[in-house]
KOLKE-99715 format. One line per field, with one value per atom (N, C-alpha, C): residue number from 1; residue in three letters; atom name; x, y, z. Coordinates in nm, 3 decimals. Example, Ala and Ser with C-alpha at 12.3 -4.5 7.8 and 13.67 -1.06 7.14 Angstrom:
% KOLKE-99715
num	[1  1  1  2  2  2] .
residu	[ala  ala  ala  ser  ser  ser] .
atome	[N  CA  C  N  CA  C] .
xx	[1.319  1.230  1.320  1.285  1.367  1.290] .
yy	[-0.569  -0.450  -0.330  -0.225  -0.106  0.003] .
zz	[0.780  0.780  0.780  0.708  0.714  0.787] .
END
This chain:
% KOLKE-99715
num	[1  1  1  2  2  2  3  3  3  4  4  4  5  5  5  6  6  6  7  7  7  8  8  8  9  9  9  10  10  10  11  11  11  12  12  12  13  13  13  14  14  14  15  15  15  16  16  16  17  17  17  18  18  18  19  19  19  20  20  20  21  21  21  22  22  22  23  23  23  24  24  24  25  25  25  26  26  26  27  27  27  28  28  28  29  29  29  30  30  30  31  31  31  32  32  32  33  33  33  34  34  34  35  35  35  36  36  36  37  37  37  38  38  38  39  39  39  40  40  40  41  41  41  42  42  42  43  43  43  44  44  44  45  45  45  46  46  46  47  47  47  48  48  48  49  49  49  50  50  50  51  51  51  52  52  52  53  53  53  54  54  54  55  55  55  56  56  56  57  57  57  58  58  58  59  59  59  60  60  60  61  61  61  62  62  62  63  63  63  64  64  64  65  65  65  66  66  66  67  67  67  68  68  68  69  69  69  70  70  70  71  71  71  72  72  72  73  73  73  74  74  74  75  75  75  76  76  76  77  77  77  78  78  78  79  79  79  80  80  80  81  81  81  82  82  82  83  83  83  84  84  84  85  85  85  86  86  86  87  87  87  88  88  88  89  89  89  90  90  90  91  91  91  92  92  92  93  93  93  94  94  94  95  95  95  96  96  96  97  97  97  98  98  98  99  99  99  100  100  100  101  101  101  102  102  102  103  103  103  104  104  104  105  105  105  106  106  106  107  107  107  108  108  108  109  109  109  110  110  110  111  111  111  112  112  112  113  113  113  114  114  114  115  115  115  116  116  116  117  117  117  118  118  118  119  119  119  120  120  120  121  121  121  122  122  122  123  123  123  124  124  124  125  125  125  126  126  126  127  127  127  128  128  128  129  129  129  130  130  130  131  131  131  132  132  132  133  133  133  134  134  134  135  135  135  136  136  136  137  137  137  138  138  138  139  139  139  140  140  140  141  141  141  142  142  142  143  143  143  144  144  144  145  145  145  146  146  146  147  147  147  148  148  148] .
residu	[unk  unk  unk  unk  unk  unk  unk  unk  unk  unk  unk  unk  unk  unk  unk  unk  unk  unk  unk  unk  unk  unk  unk  unk  unk  unk  unk  unk  unk  unk  unk  unk  unk  unk  unk  unk  unk  unk  unk  unk  unk  unk  unk  unk  unk  unk  unk  unk  unk  unk  unk  unk  unk  unk  unk  unk  unk  unk  unk  unk  unk  unk  unk  unk  unk  unk  unk  unk  unk  unk  unk  unk  unk  unk  unk  unk  unk  unk  unk  unk  unk  unk  unk  unk  unk  unk  unk  unk  unk  unk  unk  unk  unk  unk  unk  unk  unk  unk  unk  unk  unk  unk  unk  unk  unk  unk  unk  unk  unk  unk  unk  unk  unk  unk  unk  unk  unk  unk  unk  unk  unk  unk  unk  unk  unk  unk  unk  unk  unk  unk  unk  unk  unk  unk  unk  unk  unk  unk  unk  unk  unk  unk  unk  unk  unk  unk  unk  unk  unk  unk  unk  unk  unk  unk  unk  unk  unk  unk  unk  unk  unk  unk  unk  unk  unk  unk  unk  unk  unk  unk  unk  unk  unk  unk  unk  unk  unk  unk  unk  unk  unk  unk  unk  unk  unk  unk  unk  unk  unk  unk  unk  unk  unk  unk  unk  unk  unk  unk  unk  unk  unk  unk  unk  unk  unk  unk  unk  unk  unk  unk  unk  unk  unk  unk  unk  unk  unk  unk  unk  unk  unk  unk  unk  unk  unk  unk  unk  unk  unk  unk  unk  unk  unk  unk  unk  unk  unk  unk  unk  unk  unk  unk  unk  unk  unk  unk  unk  unk  unk  unk  unk  unk  unk  unk  unk  unk  unk  unk  unk  unk  unk  unk  unk  unk  unk  unk  unk  unk  unk  unk  unk  unk  unk  unk  unk  unk  unk  unk  unk  unk  unk  unk  unk  unk  unk  unk  unk  unk  unk  unk  unk  unk  unk  unk  unk  unk  unk  unk  unk  unk  unk  unk  unk  unk  unk  unk  unk  unk  unk  unk  unk  unk  unk  unk  unk  unk  unk  unk  unk  unk  unk  unk  unk  unk  unk  unk  unk  unk  unk  unk  unk  unk  unk  unk  unk  unk  unk  unk  unk  unk  unk  unk  unk  unk  unk  unk  unk  unk  unk  unk  unk  unk  unk  unk  unk  unk  unk  unk  unk  unk  unk  unk  unk  unk  unk  unk  unk  unk  unk  unk  unk  unk  unk  unk  unk  unk  unk  unk  unk  unk  unk  unk  unk  unk  unk  unk  unk  unk  unk  unk  unk  unk  unk  unk  unk  unk  unk  unk  unk  unk  unk  unk  unk  unk  unk  unk  unk  unk  unk  unk  unk  unk  unk  unk  unk  unk  unk  unk  unk  unk  unk  unk  unk  unk  unk  unk  unk  unk  unk  unk  unk  unk  unk  unk  unk  unk  unk  unk  unk  unk  unk  unk  unk  unk] .
atome	[N  CA  C  N  CA  C  N  CA  C  N  CA  C  N  CA  C  N  CA  C  N  CA  C  N  CA  C  N  CA  C  N  CA  C  N  CA  C  N  CA  C  N  CA  C  N  CA  C  N  CA  C  N  CA  C  N  CA  C  N  CA  C  N  CA  C  N  CA  C  N  CA  C  N  CA  C  N  CA  C  N  CA  C  N  CA  C  N  CA  C  N  CA  C  N  CA  C  N  CA  C  N  CA  C  N  CA  C  N  CA  C  N  CA  C  N  CA  C  N  CA  C  N  CA  C  N  CA  C  N  CA  C  N  CA  C  N  CA  C  N  CA  C  N  CA  C  N  CA  C  N  CA  C  N  CA  C  N  CA  C  N  CA  C  N  CA  C  N  CA  C  N  CA  C  N  CA  C  N  CA  C  N  CA  C  N  CA  C  N  CA  C  N  CA  C  N  CA  C  N  CA  C  N  CA  C  N  CA  C  N  CA  C  N  CA  C  N  CA  C  N  CA  C  N  CA  C  N  CA  C  N  CA  C  N  CA  C  N  CA  C  N  CA  C  N  CA  C  N  CA  C  N  CA  C  N  CA  C  N  CA  C  N  CA  C  N  CA  C  N  CA  C  N  CA  C  N  CA  C  N  CA  C  N  CA  C  N  CA  C  N  CA  C  N  CA  C  N  CA  C  N  CA  C  N  CA  C  N  CA  C  N  CA  C  N  CA  C  N  CA  C  N  CA  C  N  CA  C  N  CA  C  N  CA  C  N  CA  C  N  CA  C  N  CA  C  N  CA  C  N  CA  C  N  CA  C  N  CA  C  N  CA  C  N  CA  C  N  CA  C  N  CA  C  N  CA  C  N  CA  C  N  CA  C  N  CA  C  N  CA  C  N  CA  C  N  CA  C  N  CA  C  N  CA  C  N  CA  C  N  CA  C  N  CA  C  N  CA  C  N  CA  C  N  CA  C  N  CA  C  N  CA  C  N  CA  C  N  CA  C  N  CA  C  N  CA  C  N  CA  C  N  CA  C  N  CA  C  N  CA  C  N  CA  C  N  CA  C  N  CA  C  N  CA  C  N  CA  C  N  CA  C  N  CA  C  N  CA  C  N  CA  C  N  CA  C  N  CA  C  N  CA  C  N  CA  C  N  CA  C  N  CA  C  N  CA  C] .
xx	[21.631  21.688  21.592  21.647  21.567  21.550  21.426  21.400  21.414  21.490  21.511  21.435  21.373  21.307  21.413  21.371  21.465  21.548  21.486  21.558  21.665  21.632  21.728  21.845  21.815  21.923  22.015  21.960  22.043  22.129  22.069  22.144  22.258  22.232  22.335  22.449  22.413  22.517  22.597  22.528  22.596  22.692  22.645  22.730  22.854  22.836  22.950  23.049  22.997  23.089  23.162  23.098  23.165  23.276  23.248  23.350  23.466  23.434  23.540  23.622  23.558  23.632  23.721  23.671  23.752  23.874  23.860  23.975  24.071  24.017  24.102  24.185  24.136  24.210  24.300  24.317  24.413  24.357  24.243  24.181  24.268  24.243  24.317  24.303  24.404  24.405  24.280  24.208  24.090  23.965  23.974  23.858  23.830  23.703  23.673  23.690  23.676  23.685  23.765  23.853  23.930  23.841  23.867  23.791  23.831  23.745  23.775  23.892  23.993  24.108  24.070  24.146  24.121  24.157  24.255  24.297  24.309  24.304  24.314  24.405  24.511  24.600  24.532  24.543  24.482  24.554  24.535  24.589  24.484  24.512  24.412  24.362  24.448  24.405  24.304  24.330  24.235  24.103  24.113  23.991  23.909  23.974  23.904  23.838  23.908  23.850  23.730  23.745  23.634  23.512  23.535  23.423  23.355  23.435  23.379  23.299  23.352  23.282  23.158  23.158  23.045  22.916  22.930  22.812  22.794  22.875  22.873  22.772  22.668  22.562  22.606  22.718  22.767  22.809  22.818  22.852  22.735  22.617  22.502  22.477  22.406  22.381  22.326  22.225  22.161  22.186  22.288  22.328  22.216  22.138  22.028  22.063  22.147  22.175  22.326  22.361  22.499  22.498  22.613  22.621  22.538  22.547  22.477  22.325  22.276  22.131  22.074  22.148  22.104  22.175  22.291  22.371  22.381  22.266  22.255  22.322  22.429  22.505  22.422  22.322  22.232  22.125  22.118  22.019  22.087  22.204  22.275  22.354  22.379  22.455  22.374  22.242  22.151  22.034  21.936  21.821  21.693  21.699  21.584  21.459  21.482  21.372  21.371  21.257  21.250  21.331  21.316  21.392  21.447  21.576  21.640  21.601  21.608  21.572  21.697  21.704  21.816  21.775  21.844  21.814  21.669  21.609  21.468  21.375  21.415  21.337  21.315  21.403  21.392  21.408  21.319  21.323  21.414  21.509  21.601  21.537  21.617  21.568  21.589  21.661  21.700  21.725  21.740  21.769  21.919  21.959  22.101  22.152  22.262  22.322  22.396  22.420  22.493  22.636  22.689  22.830  22.919  22.860  22.941  23.026  23.155  23.251  23.261  23.215  23.216  23.357  23.456  23.595  23.636  23.568  23.603  23.522  23.426  23.348  23.437  23.423  23.502  23.437  23.311  23.240  23.152  23.125  23.041  22.911  22.808  22.672  22.606  22.474  22.401  22.433  22.457  22.485  22.634  22.719  22.862  22.936  22.880  22.941  23.071  23.102  23.229  23.313  23.442  23.529  23.598  23.578  23.641  23.558  23.587  23.520  23.560  23.682  23.725  23.639  23.604  23.516  23.372  23.331  23.193  23.150  23.238  23.200  23.142  23.182  23.129  22.981  22.934  22.794  22.695  22.693  22.596  22.617  22.741  22.769  22.701  22.714  22.661  22.516  22.461  22.324  22.224  22.136  22.040  21.938  21.919  21.825  21.896  22.027  22.100  22.159  22.284  22.346  22.342  22.325  22.299  22.401  22.527  22.627  22.750  22.859  22.983  23.100  23.217  23.333  23.378  23.379  23.419  23.329  23.199  23.107  23.136  23.161  23.192  23.321  23.423  23.552  23.542  23.458  23.438  23.376  23.273  23.209  23.306  23.375  23.466  23.589  23.628  23.744  23.725  23.601  23.570  23.576  23.598  23.600  23.746  23.789  23.928  23.960  23.858  23.882  23.927  23.892  23.933  24.069] .
yy	[4.573  4.531  4.566  4.619  4.657  4.535  4.511  4.401  4.453  4.380  4.419  4.326  4.384  4.298  4.236  4.147  4.073  4.166  4.270  4.363  4.438  4.481  4.554  4.463  4.336  4.242  4.220  4.207  4.191  4.314  4.432  4.557  4.566  4.526  4.528  4.431  4.310  4.212  4.266  4.327  4.382  4.493  4.582  4.692  4.638  4.536  4.477  4.416  4.352  4.292  4.399  4.511  4.621  4.678  4.696  4.746  4.647  4.518  4.416  4.416  4.430  4.434  4.556  4.670  4.791  4.776  4.711  4.688  4.589  4.490  4.387  4.438  4.538  4.586  4.704  4.733  4.835  4.975  4.994  5.126  5.222  5.350  5.453  5.432  5.472  5.455  5.517  5.438  5.486  5.491  5.461  5.465  5.325  5.283  5.149  5.134  5.243  5.238  5.358  5.336  5.446  5.541  5.672  5.767  5.754  5.800  5.800  5.895  5.850  5.938  6.057  6.165  6.286  6.268  6.183  6.158  6.008  5.968  5.827  5.818  5.740  5.726  5.637  5.675  5.598  5.628  5.542  5.561  5.637  5.759  5.840  5.773  5.696  5.628  5.518  5.444  5.339  5.399  5.511  5.579  5.629  5.683  5.731  5.615  5.503  5.385  5.335  5.332  5.290  5.380  5.511  5.604  5.579  5.547  5.520  5.389  5.286  5.158  5.164  5.250  5.263  5.301  5.374  5.418  5.339  5.237  5.161  5.046  5.055  4.954  4.824  4.824  4.700  4.598  4.639  4.545  4.453  4.481  4.394  4.307  4.199  4.100  4.162  4.247  4.304  4.454  4.502  4.643  4.739  4.700  4.784  4.857  4.798  4.858  4.871  4.972  4.994  5.002  5.011  5.026  5.146  5.254  5.377  5.362  5.259  5.237  5.215  5.146  5.121  5.209  5.260  5.343  5.483  5.550  5.683  5.787  5.845  5.941  6.066  6.095  6.208  6.175  6.048  6.003  5.944  5.995  5.945  5.818  5.786  5.666  5.539  5.552  5.437  5.465  5.377  5.400  5.433  5.426  5.460  5.377  5.254  5.161  5.053  4.994  4.882  4.765  4.735  4.631  4.690  4.678  4.732  4.653  4.720  4.657  4.632  4.513  4.477  4.463  4.373  4.353  4.312  4.359  4.331  4.369  4.470  4.518  4.411  4.311  4.206  4.269  4.233  4.288  4.202  4.267  4.196  4.160  4.103  4.059  4.165  4.271  4.370  4.504  4.609  4.738  4.763  4.855  4.885  4.974  4.935  5.023  5.137  5.243  5.355  5.313  5.377  5.354  5.462  5.567  5.673  5.616  5.643  5.599  5.447  5.373  5.227  5.170  5.243  5.196  5.182  5.250  5.245  5.141  5.075  4.972  4.852  4.797  4.678  4.553  4.561  4.453  4.519  4.446  4.496  4.416  4.471  4.416  4.432  4.431  4.446  4.332  4.212  4.097  4.076  4.163  4.158  4.042  3.982  3.862  3.886  4.008  4.039  4.127  4.098  4.175  4.291  4.305  4.415  4.450  4.565  4.602  4.507  4.456  4.359  4.233  4.188  4.071  4.106  4.225  4.267  4.269  4.307  4.332  4.208  4.089  3.967  3.947  3.993  3.971  4.023  4.153  4.206  4.156  4.133  4.085  3.950  3.858  3.722  3.705  3.795  3.780  3.793  3.691  3.696  3.809  3.864  3.975  4.110  4.110  4.237  4.254  4.218  4.236  4.108  3.994  3.866  3.830  3.844  3.814  3.749  3.746  3.689  3.769  3.751  3.830  3.805  3.680  3.663  3.741  3.744  3.820  3.970  4.019  4.161  4.196  4.114  4.141  4.137  4.049  4.044  4.175  4.222  4.349  4.465  4.475  4.588  4.579  4.457  4.438  4.496  4.517  4.575  4.727  4.786  4.932  4.979  5.040  5.085  5.198  5.268  5.378  5.327  5.204  5.147  5.086] .
zz	[8.663  8.537  8.424  8.315  8.199  8.108  8.065  7.972  7.830  7.748  7.609  7.518  7.414  7.316  7.225  7.138  7.053  6.966  6.910  6.824  6.902  7.022  7.106  7.144  7.173  7.207  7.087  6.967  6.846  6.824  6.841  6.823  6.924  7.046  7.149  7.116  7.070  7.031  6.913  6.814  6.697  6.740  6.828  6.875  6.945  7.027  7.097  6.999  6.892  6.794  6.716  6.686  6.617  6.703  6.830  6.923  6.932  6.942  6.950  6.822  6.708  6.582  6.577  6.618  6.619  6.705  6.819  6.907  6.845  6.775  6.717  6.599  6.527  6.411  6.446  6.571  6.613  6.611  6.668  6.674  6.754  6.736  6.808  6.958  7.031  7.176  7.237  7.313  7.382  7.296  7.170  7.081  7.027  7.022  6.973  6.821  6.748  6.601  6.553  6.455  6.400  6.322  6.329  6.248  6.101  6.012  5.869  5.844  5.770  5.744  5.657  5.670  5.592  5.444  5.416  5.278  5.257  5.132  5.096  4.975  4.986  4.870  4.767  4.642  4.534  4.403  4.308  4.173  4.092  4.052  3.980  3.851  3.785  3.660  3.691  3.798  3.836  3.884  3.956  4.002  3.884  3.782  3.663  3.589  3.578  3.515  3.596  3.727  3.813  3.797  3.787  3.767  3.633  3.532  3.399  3.400  3.463  3.468  3.557  3.658  3.750  3.675  3.565  3.489  3.360  3.337  3.212  3.220  3.139  3.140  3.075  3.006  2.946  3.050  3.175  3.281  3.316  3.262  3.286  3.162  3.182  3.077  2.948  2.961  2.843  2.828  2.895  2.887  2.927  3.028  3.077  3.207  3.290  3.420  3.442  3.518  3.560  3.713  3.771  3.917  3.963  3.887  3.925  3.921  3.852  3.847  3.987  4.073  4.210  4.312  4.274  4.365  4.308  4.302  4.242  4.333  4.283  4.364  4.397  4.317  4.344  4.448  4.489  4.587  4.710  4.742  4.860  4.834  4.707  4.673  4.679  4.681  4.686  4.592  4.589  4.501  4.577  4.709  4.793  4.760  4.718  4.691  4.799  4.820  4.915  4.861  4.732  4.665  4.537  4.516  4.398  4.274  4.159  4.032  3.948  3.888  3.803  3.658  3.585  3.444  3.426  3.317  3.287  3.401  3.479  3.593  3.699  3.703  3.805  3.942  4.033  4.168  4.255  4.318  4.406  4.539  4.626  4.757  4.864  4.830  4.929  4.858  4.934  4.872  4.868  4.784  4.766  4.879  4.944  5.044  4.975  5.045  4.986  4.951  4.849  4.814  4.873  4.929  4.989  5.103  5.099  5.199  5.210  5.110  5.120  5.126  5.080  5.090  5.236  5.327  5.468  5.545  5.480  5.549  5.580  5.698  5.730  5.673  5.632  5.562  5.456  5.349  5.241  5.235  5.176  5.170  5.307  5.308  5.434  5.529  5.474  5.561  5.588  5.535  5.564  5.499  5.395  5.339  5.261  5.226  5.158  5.249  5.254  5.343  5.273  5.142  5.069  4.946  4.888  4.764  4.651  4.656  4.554  4.558  4.678  4.690  4.656  4.690  4.672  4.527  4.438  4.299  4.230  4.272  4.210  4.240  4.354  4.393  4.291  4.263  4.168  4.025  3.987  3.851  3.828  3.922  3.904  3.945  4.024  4.073  3.957  3.937  3.826  3.837  3.956  3.973  3.969  3.949  3.943  3.802  3.782  3.650  3.566  3.630  3.562  3.453  3.483  3.382  3.445  3.373  3.423  3.367  3.427  3.386  3.243  3.193  3.053  2.956  2.981  2.894  2.903  3.023  3.040  2.969  2.988  2.924  2.772  2.721  2.575  2.525  2.593  2.555  2.563  2.676  2.697  2.607  2.572  2.484  2.346  2.307  2.176  2.178  2.295  2.311  2.312  2.204  2.193  2.291  2.339  2.433  2.570  2.601  2.730  2.715] .
END
């Protein structure tokens, strides 16, 4: 029998849970997880707005950081830092995961606390070490922009 260290045991449990989840959500016959689809239906207007907001620093409390500040598309959709930096260069508790293919993640954030991108967006907005703001403040700022 092979002895596994604690990290290997956690990885094995995680792998088993991923396989179980893939089976539970109706994976392809014989496969534990569905492959990424070749196409994804979307509303082009919403996608364009999302791309515009992704780089908009007004989404942060003091208009210093945008989503792209930590999820740099030129750096693999992440910032390649040990701890990401937010408003006033506040150091976060963790690094930013890539945003590439994040629409296909079955959980969001490193700890999986959000089950969708819709749930995920509140995390960085409200976190005092990230964007440090709230939706009413963001809507007030953006409401002054006639282009939106």
